[in-house]
C-alpha positions in Angstrom: 0.0 0.0 0.0 1.1 3.6 -0.7 -0.5 7.0 -0.8 -2.4 7.8 -4.0 -1.9 11.3 -5.5 -4.8 13.7 -5.2 -6.9 13.4 -8.4 -9.7 15.7 -9.4 -12.1 14.8 -12.2 -14.5 17.5 -13.4 -17.9 17.1 -15.2 -19.4 20.2 -16.7 -23.2 20.5 -16.9 -25.3 22.6 -19.3 -26.7 24.7 -16.4 -23.3 26.1 -15.7 -22.4 24.0 -12.7 -19.4 21.7 -12.4 -19.2 18.5 -10.3 -15.7 17.7 -9.0 -14.8 14.1 -7.9 -11.8 14.2 -5.6 -9.9 11.0 -4.7 -6.8 10.4 -2.5 -5.5 8.3 0.3 -4.4 4.7 0.6 -4.0 2.6 -2.5 -1.4 1.2 -4.9 0.3 3.4 -7.5 1.2 1.1 -10.4 2.6 3.6 -12.9 3.2 7.3 -12.8 5.1 8.8 -15.7 4.8 11.3 -18.6 2.3 9.1 -20.4 0.1 7.6 -17.8 -1.0 7.4 -14.1 -2.3 4.0 -13.1 -3.5 3.2 -9.5 -5.5 0.6 -7.6 -7.8 1.2 -4.7 -10.3 -0.5 -2.3 -13.8 0.8 -1.7 -13.6 -0.7 1.8 -17.3 -1.8 2.0 -18.5 -3.4 -1.3 -21.1 -1.2 -3.0 -24.0 -2.2 -5.3 -23.5 -1.0 -8.8 -26.4 1.2 -9.9 -24.8 3.6 -12.5 -24.2 1.3 -15.5 -27.2 -0.3 -17.1 -28.1 -1.1 -20.7 -27.3 -3.5 -23.4 -23.9 -4.1 -25.1 -23.7 -3.2 -28.8 -23.7 -6.3 -30.9 -24.2 -8.7 -28.0 -26.9 -11.5 -27.7 -29.2 -9.3 -25.6 -27.3 -9.8 -22.4 -26.4 -7.1 -19.9 -22.8 -5.9 -19.6 -22.8 -7.3 -16.1 -25.1 -8.9 -13.5 -27.2 -6.1 -11.9 -26.7 -7.8 -8.5 -22.9 -7.3 -8.7 -21.1 -5.4 -5.9 -18.0 -3.4 -6.6 -15.2 -3.6 -4.1 -12.0 -2.6 -5.9 -10.9 -0.5 -8.8 -8.0 0.3 -11.2 -7.8 3.6 -12.9 -5.9 4.8 -16.0 -5.4 8.6 -16.1 -3.9 9.1 -19.5 -1.6 12.1 -20.0 -1.0 11.3 -23.7 -4.6 10.4 -24.7 -8.0 11.9 -24.2 -9.0 9.0 -21.9 -9.8 8.1 -18.3 -10.5 4.4 -17.8 -11.8 2.7 -14.7 -11.8 -1.1 -14.2 -14.3 -2.3 -11.6 -13.7 -5.5 -9.6 -15.9 -7.6 -7.3 -15.0 -8.7 -3.8 -13.1 -11.6 -5.2 -10.9 -9.5 -7.5 -12.8 -10.4 -10.7 -13.5 -7.7 -13.3 -17.2 -6.7 -13.5 -17.1 -3.9 -16.1 -14.9 -1.1 -17.4 -15.9 2.5 -17.9 -14.1 4.5 -20.6 -14.5 8.2 -20.2 -13.3 10.5 -23.0 -11.7 13.5 -21.4 -8.9 16.1 -21.6 -5.4 14.6 -21.3 -4.6 14.4 -17.6 -2.8 17.5 -16.4 -0.5 17.7 -13.3 -0.1 20.8 -11.0 2.1 20.4 -7.9 1.7 16.6 -7.9 -2.1 16.8 -8.1 -3.7 15.5 -11.3 -6.7 17.1 -13.0 -8.9 16.0 -15.9 -12.1 17.3 -17.4 -14.8 15.0 -18.8 -15.7 15.5 -22.5 -19.1 13.8 -22.4 -18.6 10.7 -24.5 -18.6 7.3 -22.6 -18.0 3.7 -23.5 -18.6 0.7 -21.2 -16.9 -2.6 -21.8 -18.0 -6.0 -20.4 -15.8 -8.3 -18.4 -15.4 -10.4 -21.6 -13.6 -7.5 -23.2 -15.8 -7.9 -26.3 -19.3 -6.6 -25.4 -19.5 -2.8 -25.2 -21.9 0.1 -25.0 -21.3 3.7 -26.3 -23.3 6.4 -24.5 -23.9 10.2 -24.6 -23.1 10.8 -28.3 -26.1 13.2 -28.2 -24.4 15.1 -25.3 -21.3 15.6 -27.4 -23.3 17.4 -30.1 -25.1 19.5 -27.5 -21.8 20.4 -25.7 -20.2 21.5 -28.9 -23.2 23.7 -29.7 -23.1 25.1 -26.2 -19.4 26.0 -26.5 -18.3 23.5 -23.9 -16.5 21.3 -26.4 -14.3 22.6 -29.2 -14.4 21.0 -32.7 -10.8 19.9 -32.1 -11.8 18.1 -28.9 -14.8 16.4 -30.6 -12.6 15.2 -33.4 -10.0 13.9 -30.9 -12.5 11.9 -28.7 -14.3 10.5 -31.7 -11.0 9.4 -33.2 -10.0 7.8 -29.8 -13.4 6.1 -29.7 -12.6 4.5 -33.0 -9.3 3.2 -31.6 -11.0 1.8 -28.5 -13.7 0.0 -30.5 -11.1 -1.3 -32.9 -9.1 -2.8 -30.0 -12.3 -4.4 -28.6 -13.4 -5.8 -31.9 -9.9 -7.2 -32.5 -10.1 -8.9 -29.0 -7.0 -7.1 -27.7 -8.7 -4.6 -25.3 -7.7 -6.4 -22.1 -4.2 -7.3 -23.3 -3.6 -3.6 -24.2 -4.8 -2.4 -20.8 -2.7 -5.0 -19.0 0.4 -4.1 -21.0 -0.1 -0.4 -20.4 -0.3 -0.9 -16.6 2.6 -3.4 -16.6 1.6 -5.0 -13.3 -1.3 -7.5 -12.7 -4.1 -6.4 -10.4 -4.0 -7.9 -6.9 -6.8 -7.1 -4.6 -5.2 -8.8 -1.7 -2.7 -5.9 -1.5 -5.4 -3.3 -1.0 -6.0 -3.5 2.7 -7.4 0.0 3.4 -10.0 2.0 1.5 -9.1 5.2 -0.4 -10.7 8.5 0.5 -13.0 10.2 -2.0 -15.6 12.9 -2.1 -17.6 15.0 -4.6 -18.7 18.6 -4.6 -20.4 21.1 -6.9 -19.0 24.4 -7.9 -19.8 27.2 -10.3 -18.0 27.6 -13.7 -16.2 30.7 -12.4 -14.5 28.8 -9.6 -10.7 28.4 -9.9 -9.7 25.3 -11.8 -6.0 24.6 -11.8 -5.9 22.6 -15.1 -7.6 25.4 -17.0 -5.8 28.3 -15.3 -2.3 26.7 -15.9 -3.0 26.0 -19.5 -4.4 29.4 -20.2 -1.4 31.1 -18.5 0.9 29.1 -20.8 -0.8 30.5 -23.8 -3.4 27.9 -24.6 -6.7 29.8 -24.7 -8.8 26.7 -25.4 -7.8 24.9 -22.2 -6.3 22.1 -24.2 -3.0 20.4 -23.4 -0.2 21.2 -25.8 1.4 18.1 -27.3 
């Protein structure tokens, strides 16, 4: 066990509010370099999953996971080189339940704290690594029309979605994730739960990711490559 870096994930809503998910505390840092931050954590008390329902695209009318499943552990990929944030959800026995792929701004670090902003498009992948569900494509259009998403960002996440789907259809999704992490998941090493909380703020509230990028000359709030 080690101490996880503080991470902040922002979701922007059309009514002007932002929701910030803050995570830190005990966990296992797997990788932390210029390309990627990967870390594992425990929820402590297993929690019933209620936020992912629906049918996988192209599957034989089966849910992506059993609706009775409980999540107990997680592994997260915060990409600094791709517009991705991936969460792998595990049951109390350390078996994968489902994976959530959020398309987001490339992760940005300020003073050892990592920030990322959600860009609306989502994809869920079943434990088989083959069944999947794409969500919120309508929100991408609305966000671009509302000025919350640039045309460059939309092109970037749609191109990244094509890469994700291509890996899934080629049956190499899990092998790619495992290779990028470099270390197998081991729930027995996660003996204490991480700390996390969420809060709402207005769009005018200071956001380090945006401020730092703007100060460096990027007026669109996008990471320079």
